[in-house]
LUMLO-208933 format. One record per residue (C-alpha): residue in three letters; x, y, z. Coordinates in steps of 0.25 Angstrom, whole numbers, plus 5000, padded with zeros to 4 digits. Last residue first. Layout:
BEGIN
ALAXYZ;...
END
This chain:
BEGIN
LEU539853775403;ARG538353845403;ALA538853945417;LEU539854005408;LEU538954025399;GLY537954075406;ALA539054175415;VAL539554265399;THR538254255398;GLU537454195386;ARG536354245378;ALA537354255365;LEU538154105370;GLY536754045368;LEU537353905364;PRO536353875353;GLY537054005346;LEU538354005349;LEU538353855344;ASP538053875327;ASN539253965324;GLN539254005310;GLN538454135313;ARG539554215320;TYR540454175308;ASP539754245298;VAL539954175286;GLY540654275273;ASN541654205275;VAL542854315273;LEU541754405282;SER541654285292;ALA543054295295;ALA543354435296;ASP541854455306;VAL542654325313;ILE544154385316;THR543454525317;ARG542654455329;THR543854385335;ALA544554515337;PRO543354615342;THR542954515352;PRO542454585365;VAL542054525377;GLY540654525381;ALA540454405388;LEU539454365378;ALA540154445364;GLY541354355370;LEU540854235368;ALA540254255355;GLU541454315349;VAL542254185355;PHE541254105349;VAL541154185336;LEU542554155336;GLY542954015337;TYR541653935335;PRO540954025321;MET542654065319;ASP543453955322;GLU542553865315;THR542153905302;VAL543253985301;TYR544653935304;ARG543953805301;THR544153825287;ASP543053855276;VAL544053915270;GLN545053835268;THR546453845266;PRO546653825280;GLY548053885288;PRO549053775286;PRO549753735298;GLY550853765297;GLY552453805297;ARG552753735312;LYS553853775319;ALA553853895311;HIS552353925309;LEU552053915322;GLU553254005328;ALA552754105319;ALA551354095325;ILE551954095339;ASP552454235336;ALA551254275330;LEU550654235342;LYS551554295352;GLU552154215362;SER553154105354;ALA553553975361;THR552353895353;GLY552353745359;PHE550953715349;SER549853695359;ARG550253775370;ALA551053865363;PHE549953885353;HIS548753885363;ALA549853975375;GLU549754065359;ILE548354085359;PRO548054155373;GLY547654065386;VAL546054035389;GLU545554075402;ILE544054065403;GLY543354145413;PHE542254185402;ALA542754325400;ALA544154245400;ALA543754185387;VAL543254295380;ALA544554375382;ARG545254245382;ARG544654225366;GLU544854385364;THR546254405364;ASP546454265356;LEU545754335345;ALA546654465347;GLU547754355345;ILE547054295335;ALA547154425327;ARG548654485331;SER549254345328;VAL548354385313;GLY549054495314;PRO550554415318;THR550354315307;MET549554195309;CYS549754175295;HIS551054065298;TYR550454015309;GLN549453975299;PRO550253915286;TRP549653955275;ASN549353865261;GLU548153955254;ALA546853925252;ARG546454035245;GLU545554055254;ILE546154015267;ARG547354095262;THR546354225259;TRP545954215275;ASN547454215281;PHE546754305290;VAL545454265291;ALA545954125296;LEU547054155304;PRO546254255310;GLY545254155313;HIS546154025317;SER547154085329;GLN545654125337;PRO544854025332;ASN545853925335;VAL545953965349;ASN545053875358;ALA545153895372;LEU543953965371;ALA543053845368;SER543753755379;ALA543553865390;LEU542253895384;ALA542053725387;SER542453775400;GLY543653755410;GLN544553665402;VAL544953545410;SER546253475405;PHE546753345393;GLY547853315391;GLU548153155392;GLY547353065383;PHE546353095370;LEU545052995376;ASP545452975391;THR546053105392;CYS544653175386;LEU543853105394;ALA544653135408;VAL544453275402;ALA542953275399;GLU542853205414;HIS543753325422;ALA542853415413;SER541353345419;SER541253465427;ALA540953595417;PRO539853485409;LEU540353525398;ALA541753495398;SER543153555395;VAL544253515391;GLY545653575387;VAL546653495380;ALA548153495382;LYS549153405374;ARG548453405360;ARG548653295350;THR549153335340;MET549153285322;VAL548353175322;LYS548253125306;VAL546753085304;GLN546552985294;THR545252915290;ALA544453025284;SER545853105280;GLU546853165284;ARG546053225296;ARG547153345303;ALA547253315318;THR547253385332;LEU546853315345;VAL546253365357;THR545453485348;THR545353595354;GLY544453665365;PHE544153545371;SER542653495374;ALA542053385385;VAL540353375385;THR539853305393;VAL538653225392;GLN537053255401;ARG536053225390;GLY534653305392;THR534453345379;ARG534753505384;ARG536053435389;ALA536553395377;ALA536453535371;GLU537153595383;HIS538053495380;LEU538153515364;TYR538453695366;LEU539353685376;SER540253585368;SER539953685357;LEU540353795365;SER541053875354;ALA542053775352;MET542553635356;SER543653555349;SER543453445350;VAL541953425359;ILE542153305370;VAL540753235372;ALA540453165383;GLN539053055384;GLY538753055399;ASP537353065394;ARG537153005380;LEU537253105366;PHE536453065354;PRO535753175352;LEU536753285355;LEU537553225341;SER536953275331;ASP536753415337;MET538253385344;VAL538653375328;ARG538053495324;ARG538553585335;HIS539653545333;GLY539953565320;ASN540653705320;VAL541653655327;PRO542453585320;LEU542453425323;ALA543053345333;LEU541353315343;LEU541953195352;LEU540953115359;VAL541253005370;ASP540452875374;SER540152845359;ALA539552745350;ALA538152815354;CYS538252945351;LEU539352935337;ALA537752845333;ALA537052955336;ALA537953055328;ASP537752985316;ASP538652855308;ALA539552855317;VAL540952795315;GLU542252675323;VAL543452705323;THR544452615319;VAL545952665322;THR547252695313;CYS548452765323;PRO549452865322;LEU549352975334;VAL550053075332;GLY549853105317;GLY548953005311;ALA547952945311;GLU547052825305;LEU545452805306;PRO545152675302;GLN544252635289;THR542852555289;ARG541952655297;LEU543152785298;ALA543052805281;GLU541252855285;ALA542052965297;GLY541753095286;ARG540453035282;GLY539453145286;GLY540053265294;PRO539553225308;SER540453115305;TRP540553005317;LEU541652935323;THR541652805332;VAL542952805343;GLY542952705353;HIS544152745362;GLY545652645362;ALA546652775362;HIS546952765348;ARG545252795345;LEU545252895352;TRP546552965346;ALA545852905330;ALA544552975334;SER545153095339;ALA545853105325;LEU544953075317;ALA543853205326;VAL545253285327;ALA545253285310;GLY543753265307;THR542953155307;GLY541753215317;ALA540953175330;ILE541953055339;GLY541352985347;VAL542152895360;ARG541852765365;ARG542852785376;LEU543852725385;ARG544552755399;ILE545752785397;ALA546752695409;ALA547452795417;THR548852835416;MET549652775428;
END
């Protein structure tokens, strides 16, 4: 007999594709849902109109809308942060004064140890909260309007880490209540951060197809993941795994990620890309220079790995090269765009010291 789920009041910070998909999924399951748009008026239409979902979850639901961070926290037992990583610190700072003891916060998806930033900041204010982290999102989705979202997939397996680490099993139980089965304990927040292979795949794809992005061409990503680009991605992935190993963390290779996510059978990355292109065609690559492939994946993915490598004494020359190239073509120093590394004090940290904090 399946155990009855415990219904929760969930507050969602964000109004993008994953935020709206999560709102529809949770409300359809019977949970109370309140949305807050940190950027302004992104949730206004949902005050008077229902949220319509399509794809793997066709449904129409109604949600509540909070005016500000204080109202979101007051209305919620659980908070879900579903927004780009470059907005994590700002939104976390807005929520911090209103968090309550015993409240749980889920960061989806977490990068650059943003969950550690929130947990330590809350503790400094005397609040005891649990911060759970996903290395990837539970749902994939496309936002079609302010009130419409297409839910593409619900991942079958998602690792969950928690701060404090002793709350990991409770965090898995919470996520199971919210989204259903398929969650398992991930060793630490650092393991969650390093499990995400998007920066390693997106970085070279963007850099070596940059003229296509600037000219807003229609370019299928897997077709453009040529043997040369694949070789660069593999080099970045090797460095990610070496950095993880220096912290006692084992993460699988990027090829295993594709096999797990898409059922690919090829062994080499270039062959995997060709296999996916033959099966799926796209997805199309980004066509705007402010793509998250650089605005998020460079500072909060590759720069973060580079910083961990420096901390642990692990060379990351391929990662450094891609960050340098992206910074050069954009005229932006992506090492200065990460607003978490400074507050986390990683430049002054040791391997043992960081592990103790986790």
